[in-house]
C-alpha positions in Angstrom: -14.9 -10.9 -33.6 -15.1 -10.7 -30.1 -12.5 -10.9 -27.3 -13.0 -11.9 -23.7 -11.8 -8.9 -21.5 -11.0 -9.3 -17.8 -10.1 -6.3 -15.4 -8.3 -8.3 -12.6 -9.2 -8.0 -9.0 -6.4 -5.9 -8.1 -4.6 -5.3 -4.9 -5.5 -1.8 -3.3 -1.9 -0.7 -3.9 -2.0 -1.8 -7.4 -5.3 0.0 -8.4 -3.4 2.9 -9.4 -2.9 0.6 -12.5 -5.1 -1.5 -15.3 -4.6 -5.4 -15.3 -6.4 -6.7 -18.5 -6.4 -10.3 -19.8 -7.8 -10.7 -23.2 -8.2 -14.1 -25.2 -7.9 -13.8 -28.9 -11.1 -15.3 -30.9 -10.4 -18.5 -33.0 -11.0 -16.3 -35.8 -8.2 -13.9 -34.8 -6.0 -12.7 -37.9 -2.4 -12.4 -37.4 -1.7 -8.7 -35.7 0.6 -7.0 -33.9 0.1 -7.0 -30.1 0.4 -3.3 -29.5 -2.3 -3.1 -32.4 -4.3 -5.9 -31.0 -4.4 -4.3 -27.5 -5.2 -0.9 -29.0 -8.3 -2.3 -30.6 -9.4 -4.2 -27.9 -8.6 -1.4 -25.1 -10.1 1.7 -27.0 -9.4 3.9 -23.8 -5.6 3.1 -23.9 -3.4 5.3 -25.9 -0.7 3.6 -28.1 1.7 5.5 -26.0 0.7 3.6 -22.9 0.7 0.2 -24.5 4.2 0.8 -25.8 5.4 1.9 -22.6 3.9 -1.4 -21.1 5.6 -3.3 -24.0 9.2 -1.4 -23.3 8.7 -2.5 -19.6 7.9 -6.1 -20.5 4.4 -5.9 -19.3 3.0 -7.2 -22.0 2.6 -11.1 -21.7 1.1 -13.8 -24.0 0.6 -17.1 -22.7 2.6 -16.1 -19.8 5.7 -15.0 -21.5 7.0 -11.5 -22.0 6.6 -10.2 -25.8 7.8 -7.2 -27.7 5.4 -4.8 -29.3 5.8 -6.4 -32.8 4.6 -10.0 -31.5 2.0 -11.4 -33.8 -1.1 -12.6 -32.1 -2.2 -15.8 -33.1 -5.9 -17.4 -32.5 -6.4 -18.8 -28.9 -3.5 -16.3 -27.5 -4.0 -15.2 -23.6 -2.7 -11.8 -23.6 -2.1 -10.0 -20.1 -1.1 -6.5 -20.0 -0.4 -3.9 -17.1 -1.2 -0.2 -18.0 -0.5 2.9 -16.0 -3.8 4.5 -15.4 -4.6 7.5 -17.6 -4.1 11.1 -16.4 -6.8 12.8 -15.1 -8.2 16.5 -15.0 -6.4 17.2 -11.8 -4.6 20.4 -11.0 -1.8 19.7 -8.8 -0.3 22.7 -6.9 3.5 22.2 -6.1 4.1 22.8 -2.4 7.1 23.2 -0.3 6.5 20.5 2.3 9.7 19.0 3.9 10.3 15.3 3.0 12.4 12.8 5.0 14.1 11.6 1.9 16.3 8.2 3.2 17.4 7.5 -0.5 17.4 8.8 -4.1 18.8 8.1 -7.6 17.9 8.7 -11.1 15.0 6.3 -11.0 13.5 6.4 -7.6 13.4 7.9 -4.1 12.6 6.3 -0.7 10.7 8.7 1.7 10.1 8.0 5.4 6.5 9.6 5.7 5.4 11.3 8.8 2.1 10.5 10.5 -0.7 13.1 9.4 0.7 13.4 5.8 -1.9 12.1 3.0 -0.2 10.4 0.2 -2.2 11.7 -2.9 -5.2 14.2 -3.4 -8.4 12.8 -3.1 -11.9 13.7 -1.6 -11.5 16.3 1.2 -7.7 16.5 0.7 -6.8 18.5 -2.5 -3.5 20.1 -1.2 -0.9 19.5 1.4 -0.3 15.9 0.2 3.1 14.0 -0.3 2.2 14.2 -4.1 2.1 18.2 -3.9 5.4 18.0 -1.8 7.0 15.9 -4.9 5.6 18.0 -7.4 7.6 21.0 -5.9 10.9 18.6 -5.1 10.7 17.0 -8.6 9.3 19.9 -10.8 12.1 19.6 -13.3 10.9 15.9 -14.2 8.3 14.8 -16.9 6.2 12.4 -14.7 5.7 15.4 -12.2 4.9 18.3 -14.6 1.6 17.0 -15.8 -1.9 17.3 -14.1 -1.5 14.0 -12.8 -3.1 13.2 -9.1 -0.7 10.2 -8.4 2.8 10.9 -10.5 5.4 8.4 -9.4 3.0 6.5 -6.9 3.1 2.7 -6.7 1.7 2.0 -3.4 0.1 4.0 -0.3 0.2 4.0 3.2 -2.5 5.5 5.4 -2.6 9.2 6.3 -1.9 8.5 10.1 0.3 5.6 9.5 4.1 6.6 9.3 7.0 4.9 7.7 8.4 4.2 4.3 7.0 4.6 0.8 8.8 4.2 -2.5 8.2 6.8 -5.6 9.0 6.2 -9.1 11.0 9.3 -11.0 10.4 7.7 -14.5 7.8 6.0 -16.4 9.6 2.9 -16.6 10.6 2.7 -12.8 6.9 3.3 -12.2 5.7 0.4 -14.4 8.5 -2.0 -12.8 7.8 -1.2 -9.3 4.2 -1.5 -9.9 4.8 -4.9 -11.4 6.5 -6.0 -8.2 3.7 -4.9 -6.0 1.3 -6.5 -7.9 2.9 -9.8 -7.9 3.7 -9.6 -4.1 7.4 -9.7 -4.6 8.3 -6.7 -2.7 9.0 -7.1 1.2 7.2 -5.1 3.6 7.0 -5.4 7.6 5.3 -3.2 9.8 5.5 -2.2 13.7 2.2 -2.0 15.7 1.2 -1.6 19.2 -2.0 -3.7 19.7 -4.6 -4.0 22.5 -4.7 -7.3 24.5 -2.1 -10.1 25.1 -1.9 -12.3 22.0 -2.4 -16.2 22.8 0.4 -17.1 20.3 3.9 -15.9 19.5 3.0 -15.8 15.8 0.3 -16.5 13.5 -1.3 -15.7 10.4 -4.7 -13.9 9.7 -6.7 -14.5 6.5 -10.0 -13.3 5.4 -11.2 -11.4 2.5 -11.3 -7.6 3.1 -13.9 -5.3 1.7 -16.0 -2.2 2.4 -18.3 -2.5 5.1 -22.2 -2.9 3.8 -23.5 -0.8 6.7 -20.2 1.7 6.5 -18.8 2.6 3.2 -16.1 4.5 5.0 -14.7 1.4 6.8 -13.4 -2.0 5.6 -14.5 -5.3 7.4 -13.4 -9.0 7.0 -15.6 -11.5 5.1 -14.4 -14.7 6.2 -16.5 -16.8 4.0 -15.1 -15.0 0.8 -18.4 -14.0 -0.5 -17.3 -10.3 -0.4 -14.0 -8.2 -0.5 -10.4 -9.6 -1.8 -8.2 -12.0 -0.5 -6.0 -10.8 2.2 -2.9 -12.2 4.2 -1.2 -10.8 7.3 1.8 -12.5 9.3 2.5 -11.3 12.6 4.6 -12.0 15.7 4.9 -10.8 19.1 8.1 -8.5 19.9 7.1 -7.5 23.2 4.3 -7.9 25.9 3.4 -5.1 27.7 0.7 -6.1 30.0 -2.5 -5.0 28.4 -0.9 -4.4 24.9 1.5 -5.9 22.7 4.2 -4.6 20.2 3.9 -6.8 17.2 5.6 -7.1 13.7 3.3 -7.7 11.0 4.4 -8.8 7.4 2.1 -8.2 4.3 1.6 -11.0 1.8 -1.1 -8.7 0.4 -1.8 -5.0 0.2 -5.5 -4.1 0.8 -6.7 -0.9 2.3 -6.5 -0.9 6.1 -5.5 -4.6 6.1 -3.2 -4.7 9.2 -6.0 -2.5 10.9 -8.9 -4.6 9.9 -7.1 -8.0 10.3 -6.1 -7.3 13.8 -9.6 -6.1 14.8 -11.1 -9.2 13.2 -8.8 -11.5 15.9 -9.8 -9.1 18.8 -6.7 -6.8 19.1 -7.5 -3.6 17.6 -4.3 -1.2 17.0 -3.9 1.0 20.0 -5.8 4.4 19.5 -7.2 3.5 16.2 -10.4 5.8 16.1 -11.9 4.1 13.1 -11.7 0.6 14.2 -12.5 1.1 18.0 -8.6 1.3 19.5 -9.3 4.6 21.0 -11.2 3.0 23.8 -9.7 1.5 26.7 -10.2 -2.2 25.6 -8.2 -4.0 28.4 -7.0 -3.3 31.8 -8.4 -2.2 35.1 -11.5 0.0 36.1 -9.1 2.6 38.2 -9.0 6.2 37.6 -5.2 6.3 37.6 -5.1 3.6 34.9 -7.7 5.3 32.4 -5.7 8.7 33.1 -2.6 6.8 32.1 -4.3 5.4 28.9 -5.6 8.8 28.1 -1.8 10.2 28.4 -0.8 7.6 26.0 -3.6 8.6 23.7 -2.5 12.3 23.8 1.1 11.5 23.0 0.2 9.1 20.2 -2.9 10.7 18.8 -3.1 8.2 16.0 -2.9 4.4 15.3 0.1 2.9 16.2 1.1 1.7 13.0 4.6 2.3 11.2 6.1 0.8 8.0 9.4 0.0 9.2 11.0 -1.8 6.3 10.6 -1.8 2.7 12.5 -4.3 0.0 12.3 -4.5 -3.9 14.3 -5.0 -6.8 15.8 -2.0 -8.6 13.8 -1.4 -11.6 16.9 -0.9 -13.5 20.1 -2.4 -12.1 17.8 -5.5 -10.6 19.9 -5.2 -7.3 17.9 -5.9 -4.0 17.2 -2.6 -2.2 16.3 -3.0 1.5 15.3 -0.2 3.8 14.7 0.3 7.4 13.5 3.2 9.3 13.4 4.0 13.2 10.0 4.2 15.0 8.8 7.8 15.2 8.9 9.6 18.6 5.1 9.5 19.4 5.4 5.5 19.1 8.5 5.1 21.1 7.2 7.8 23.6 4.0 5.7 24.2 5.6 2.2 24.2 8.1 3.3 26.8 5.2 4.7 29.1 3.7 1.1 28.6 7.3 -0.6 29.6 7.2 1.8 32.6 3.9 1.3 34.0 4.2 -2.4 33.7 7.6 -2.5 35.3 6.0 -0.3 38.0 3.2 -2.6 38.6 5.3 -5.6 38.8 7.6 -4.2 41.3 4.6 -3.2 43.5 
């Protein structure tokens, strides 16, 4: 007997998890769904499958089922599993964390710019995960050699702002489910080059790795490559050659805001990867060039901050909504642009 397996096209933030869809063969005998999944997903342990069942993340024909459900011919079984642990030694490090909320299930951190979220190529220590391993060293979830314990989403190294971290397996699966199904609420503040024509708008375009440079991402408007991505934006303040905007994510692709804003001709201010570290708007006067250079020095990264984050609490079901202030480097750069525009208008 053969079953059809499909690993879903996942949002980048959900790639910490496996999403499988299997259709039972017409000759399928009655069998418990946990056993069915164990047979069809040999890499998945019974423990991982049971955890998914306990969290309500095994669905048959679009309805959640318990582990004891008997699979019938033609049933469509969908399951979300935590990624298996990897052979990777996490060294706890006493790195300060700006924790704005914590309970028994989760904590919300206002991440500073420059802090890598999890270990990976070129960043094997000094990450948020190393800091969490130290801070939560008494928890089972953070006591194993797992490079991504508690993580359900990510923000770029040089992006500041809010990130939620799970402290239990149940919370981890529940929050991952919310991010995967796009029921979380996230708003970012960005400073972008140029004066946007519209007060608000929506950017749609598949995002995938560049075919010429695997280190960066690009938009494929025809949908032949990449993954579906949607960003909504509105202008908060017009500052002459730059605009302060709010972005709301409908999907969570790698570098999504940075790639989408470049795609419409408005790269993020001082985004070295996507060309925002050049003077893209303004005059040719030396005084102006020096002004922009001073702004770059004040804000030595892309001007992007994850300002708000909302989700349902994984145990109580209560709506949790968090807000954070812009960091000093962004505030100072924005103030310099305000002063520049004000002085120019008064001349």
